[in-house]
DRENDO-1510 file (C-alpha; in Angstrom, 1 decimal, always signed):
<recs>
REC; n; res; u; v; w
REC; 1; MET; +0.0; +0.0; +0.0 .
REC; 2; LEU; +1.3; +3.5; -0.9 .
REC; 3; THR; +1.5; +5.9; +2.0 .
REC; 4; PRO; +0.9; +9.6; +1.5 .
REC; 5; ARG; +3.9; +11.8; +1.2 .
REC; 6; LEU; +4.2; +15.5; +2.0 .
REC; 7; VAL; +7.1; +17.8; +1.6 .
REC; 8; CYS; +7.3; +20.2; +4.5 .
REC; 9; GLY; +10.3; +22.6; +4.0 .
REC; 10; SER; +13.0; +20.3; +2.9 .
REC; 11; ARG; +11.9; +17.3; +4.9 .
REC; 12; MET; +9.9; +14.4; +3.5 .
REC; 13; ILE; +7.2; +12.9; +5.8 .
REC; 14; SER; +5.9; +9.6; +4.7 .
REC; 15; SER; +3.8; +7.8; +7.3 .
REC; 16; HIS; +0.0; +8.1; +7.4 .
REC; 17; HIS; +0.1; +9.4; +11.0 .
REC; 18; ASN; +2.8; +11.9; +10.3 .
REC; 19; PHE; +0.9; +13.0; +7.2 .
REC; 20; ARG; -2.3; +13.7; +9.2 .
REC; 21; PHE; -0.4; +15.4; +12.0 .
REC; 22; SER; +1.5; +17.5; +9.6 .
REC; 23; ARG; -1.7; +18.7; +7.8 .
REC; 24; ILE; -3.2; +19.6; +11.2 .
REC; 25; SER; -0.1; +21.3; +12.5 .
REC; 26; ARG; +0.3; +23.3; +9.3 .
REC; 27; LEU; -3.3; +24.4; +9.6 .
REC; 28; VAL; -2.8; +25.4; +13.2 .
REC; 29; ALA; +0.4; +27.2; +12.2 .
REC; 30; GLY; -1.4; +29.0; +9.5 .
REC; 31; ILE; -4.2; +30.1; +11.7 .
REC; 32; THR; -1.9; +31.3; +14.4 .
REC; 33; VAL; +0.3; +33.2; +12.0 .
REC; 34; LEU; -2.8; +34.9; +10.6 .
REC; 35; ALA; -3.8; +35.8; +14.2 .
REC; 36; GLY; -0.4; +37.4; +14.6 .
REC; 37; CYS; -0.9; +39.4; +11.4 .
REC; 38; ALA; -4.3; +40.6; +12.5 .
REC; 39; LEU; -2.9; +41.7; +15.9 .
REC; 40; LEU; +0.0; +43.4; +14.2 .
REC; 41; VAL; -2.2; +45.3; +11.7 .
REC; 42; GLY; -4.9; +46.1; +14.3 .
REC; 43; ALA; -2.2; +47.2; +16.8 .
REC; 44; THR; -4.7; +46.8; +19.6 .
REC; 45; GLN; -2.8; +44.1; +21.4 .
REC; 46; PRO; +0.4; +44.8; +23.2 .
REC; 47; ARG; +1.9; +41.4; +22.3 .
REC; 48; PRO; +1.4; +40.1; +18.7 .
REC; 49; ALA; +4.4; +37.8; +19.3 .
REC; 50; ALA; +2.5; +35.1; +21.1 .
REC; 51; ALA; +0.7; +33.9; +17.9 .
REC; 52; PRO; +3.9; +33.5; +15.9 .
REC; 53; ALA; +5.5; +31.5; +18.7 .
REC; 54; LYS; +2.5; +29.2; +18.8 .
REC; 55; ALA; +2.7; +28.8; +15.0 .
REC; 56; VAL; +6.3; +27.7; +15.1 .
REC; 57; GLU; +5.6; +25.4; +18.0 .
REC; 58; ALA; +2.7; +23.8; +16.1 .
REC; 59; ALA; +4.7; +23.3; +12.9 .
REC; 60; PRO; +8.4; +23.1; +13.9 .
REC; 61; GLN; +9.5; +21.8; +10.5 .
REC; 62; SER; +7.6; +24.5; +8.5 .
REC; 63; ALA; +9.8; +27.0; +6.8 .
REC; 64; ASP; +6.8; +29.1; +6.0 .
REC; 65; ALA; +5.6; +29.3; +9.6 .
REC; 66; ALA; +9.1; +30.3; +10.7 .
REC; 67; SER; +9.4; +32.9; +8.0 .
REC; 68; LEU; +6.0; +34.5; +8.7 .
REC; 69; ALA; +6.6; +34.4; +12.4 .
REC; 70; SER; +10.0; +36.2; +11.8 .
REC; 71; PHE; +8.2; +38.8; +9.7 .
REC; 72; ILE; +5.6; +39.5; +12.4 .
REC; 73; LEU; +8.1; +39.7; +15.2 .
REC; 74; ALA; +10.3; +42.1; +13.3 .
REC; 75; CYS; +7.3; +44.3; +12.5 .
REC; 76; ALA; +6.2; +44.1; +16.1 .
REC; 77; GLY; +9.6; +45.6; +17.2 .
REC; 78; GLN; +11.2; +42.3; +18.2 .
REC; 79; PRO; +13.9; +41.8; +15.6 .
REC; 80; ARG; +16.2; +39.9; +18.0 .
REC; 81; GLU; +13.6; +37.2; +18.3 .
REC; 82; SER; +12.9; +37.4; +14.6 .
REC; 83; THR; +16.4; +36.7; +13.3 .
REC; 84; PRO; +16.8; +33.1; +14.4 .
REC; 85; LEU; +13.4; +32.2; +13.0 .
REC; 86; ILE; +14.2; +33.5; +9.5 .
REC; 87; GLU; +17.6; +31.8; +9.7 .
REC; 88; ARG; +15.9; +28.6; +10.7 .
REC; 89; ALA; +13.4; +28.9; +7.8 .
REC; 90; MET; +16.3; +29.1; +5.4 .
REC; 91; GLN; +17.8; +26.0; +6.8 .
REC; 92; LEU; +14.6; +24.1; +6.6 .
REC; 93; SER; +14.1; +25.1; +3.0 .
REC; 94; PRO; +17.4; +25.3; +1.3 .
REC; 95; HIS; +15.7; +26.4; -2.0 .
REC; 96; TYR; +13.8; +29.2; -0.2 .
REC; 97; PRO; +11.9; +31.8; -2.1 .
REC; 98; PRO; +13.6; +35.2; -2.6 .
REC; 99; TYR; +11.5; +37.1; -0.1 .
REC; 100; PHE; +13.2; +35.1; +2.7 .
REC; 101; LEU; +16.2; +37.2; +1.9 .
REC; 102; GLY; +14.2; +40.4; +2.5 .
REC; 103; ASN; +13.0; +39.1; +5.8 .
REC; 104; LEU; +16.6; +38.2; +6.7 .
REC; 105; GLY; +17.9; +41.6; +5.7 .
REC; 106; ASN; +15.2; +43.4; +7.6 .
REC; 107; ALA; +15.9; +41.4; +10.8 .
REC; 108; TYR; +19.6; +42.0; +10.5 .
REC; 109; ARG; +19.1; +45.8; +9.8 .
REC; 110; LEU; +16.8; +46.2; +12.7 .
REC; 111; THR; +19.3; +44.6; +15.0 .
REC; 112; GLY; +22.2; +46.7; +13.8 .
REC; 113; ARG; +23.9; +44.0; +11.7 .
REC; 114; PHE; +24.2; +46.3; +8.7 .
REC; 115; GLN; +26.8; +44.5; +6.7 .
REC; 116; GLU; +24.8; +41.2; +6.8 .
REC; 117; ALA; +21.6; +43.2; +6.0 .
REC; 118; ILE; +23.2; +44.8; +3.0 .
REC; 119; ALA; +24.4; +41.4; +1.7 .
REC; 120; ALA; +20.9; +39.9; +2.2 .
REC; 121; PHE; +19.2; +42.8; +0.4 .
REC; 122; LYS; +21.7; +42.6; -2.5 .
REC; 123; ALA; +21.0; +38.9; -2.8 .
REC; 124; TYR; +17.3; +39.6; -2.7 .
REC; 125; ASP; +17.7; +42.1; -5.6 .
REC; 126; ALA; +19.8; +39.6; -7.5 .
REC; 127; ARG; +17.1; +37.0; -7.3 .
REC; 128; SER; +14.1; +39.4; -7.7 .
REC; 129; PRO; +15.3; +42.6; -9.4 .
REC; 130; GLY; +14.1; +45.7; -7.6 .
REC; 131; PHE; +13.1; +43.9; -4.4 .
REC; 132; GLY; +14.9; +44.9; -1.3 .
REC; 133; LEU; +16.3; +48.1; -2.8 .
REC; 134; ALA; +14.3; +50.5; -0.6 .
REC; 135; ASP; +15.7; +48.7; +2.4 .
REC; 136; LEU; +19.2; +48.7; +0.9 .
REC; 137; VAL; +18.9; +52.5; +0.5 .
REC; 138; ILE; +17.9; +52.8; +4.2 .
REC; 139; ALA; +20.8; +50.6; +5.2 .
REC; 140; TYR; +23.3; +52.6; +3.2 .
REC; 141; GLN; +22.0; +55.8; +4.8 .
REC; 142; GLN; +22.1; +54.3; +8.3 .
REC; 143; THR; +25.8; +53.4; +7.7 .
REC; 144; ASN; +26.7; +56.9; +6.4 .
REC; 145; ARG; +27.1; +55.9; +2.8 .
REC; 146; PRO; +24.9; +58.5; +1.1 .
REC; 147; ASP; +26.6; +58.0; -2.3 .
REC; 148; LEU; +25.7; +54.3; -2.4 .
REC; 149; ALA; +22.2; +55.2; -1.1 .
REC; 150; ARG; +21.7; +57.7; -4.0 .
REC; 151; GLN; +23.1; +55.2; -6.6 .
REC; 152; THR; +20.8; +52.5; -5.3 .
REC; 153; ALA; +17.8; +54.9; -5.2 .
REC; 154; GLU; +18.5; +55.8; -8.9 .
REC; 155; ARG; +18.6; +52.2; -9.9 .
REC; 156; PHE; +15.5; +51.5; -7.9 .
REC; 157; LEU; +13.5; +54.2; -9.7 .
REC; 158; THR; +14.6; +52.8; -13.1 .
REC; 159; LEU; +13.1; +49.4; -12.0 .
REC; 160; ARG; +10.1; +50.9; -10.2 .
REC; 161; PRO; +9.4; +54.3; -11.7 .
REC; 162; THR; +6.1; +54.8; -9.8 .
REC; 163; PHE; +7.6; +54.3; -6.4 .
REC; 164; THR; +6.9; +57.0; -3.8 .
REC; 165; ILE; +7.7; +57.2; -0.1 .
REC; 166; ALA; +4.0; +57.8; +0.6 .
REC; 167; SER; +3.0; +54.6; -1.1 .
REC; 168; TRP; +5.8; +52.7; +0.7 .
REC; 169; LEU; +4.6; +54.0; +4.0 .
REC; 170; LYS; +1.1; +52.6; +3.3 .
REC; 171; ILE; +2.4; +49.1; +3.1 .
REC; 172; GLN; +4.6; +49.1; +6.2 .
REC; 173; PHE; +3.4; +47.1; +9.1 .
REC; 174; ARG; +5.9; +48.3; +11.7 .
REC; 175; ARG; +4.5; +49.5; +15.0 .
REC; 176; ASP; +7.3; +51.8; +15.7 .
REC; 177; LYS; +6.2; +55.1; +14.1 .
REC; 178; ILE; +9.4; +56.9; +15.0 .
REC; 179; LEU; +11.4; +54.2; +13.2 .
REC; 180; LEU; +9.2; +54.6; +10.2 .
REC; 181; GLU; +9.8; +58.3; +10.2 .
REC; 182; THR; +13.5; +57.8; +10.4 .
REC; 183; GLU; +13.4; +55.3; +7.5 .
REC; 184; ALA; +11.2; +57.6; +5.4 .
REC; 185; ALA; +13.8; +60.4; +6.0 .
REC; 186; ALA; +16.6; +58.1; +4.8 .
REC; 187; LEU; +14.7; +57.4; +1.6 .
REC; 188; THR; +14.1; +61.2; +1.1 .
REC; 189; ALA; +17.7; +62.0; +1.7 .
REC; 190; ALA; +18.7; +59.5; -1.0 .
REC; 191; GLY; +16.4; +61.3; -3.5 .
REC; 192; LEU; +13.4; +59.1; -3.7 .
REC; 193; PRO; +10.2; +61.0; -4.4 .
REC; 194; PRO; +7.9; +61.8; -1.4 .
REC; 195; GLY; +4.7; +61.2; -3.2 .
</recs>
């Protein structure tokens, strides 16, 4: 008799029991990650981090749960907790999607690991041209490299000519409004249009 097989991250699960458990745990992980996103967007709860922790606990071999949990934690102002989760996601799924590099770069930048952040954003751009460049501009500004920030901003605008800082601000989920203002100022200083 053939047993169902499910690929979870880079790990193959092949017994019927594990298949059923994995489907359930992935469902629980998905629901709890969505709860974390809702808390983050609503900003009514002081601790949106509880949901991502539960998601990772429910699906410890899920690269997607770890990546989304990392994103939520970084946006909620907990980048130190975010960093090991995105690193774990990348280990679980060696052929990870490009946006994992954006999550990694963001976590590194928010913890002051600028050189690693810059490398991650460059790799993100290499795999998905134009993605990660706004963050790269910010990282260059934060490390006192305004010339590189301006060059990156110019390249960014050739790839995304309709970009404005106002539109960028509308899609940011960070709770720290002062940080967002600082990042918007970095984008402005590099010559990106305000909107």
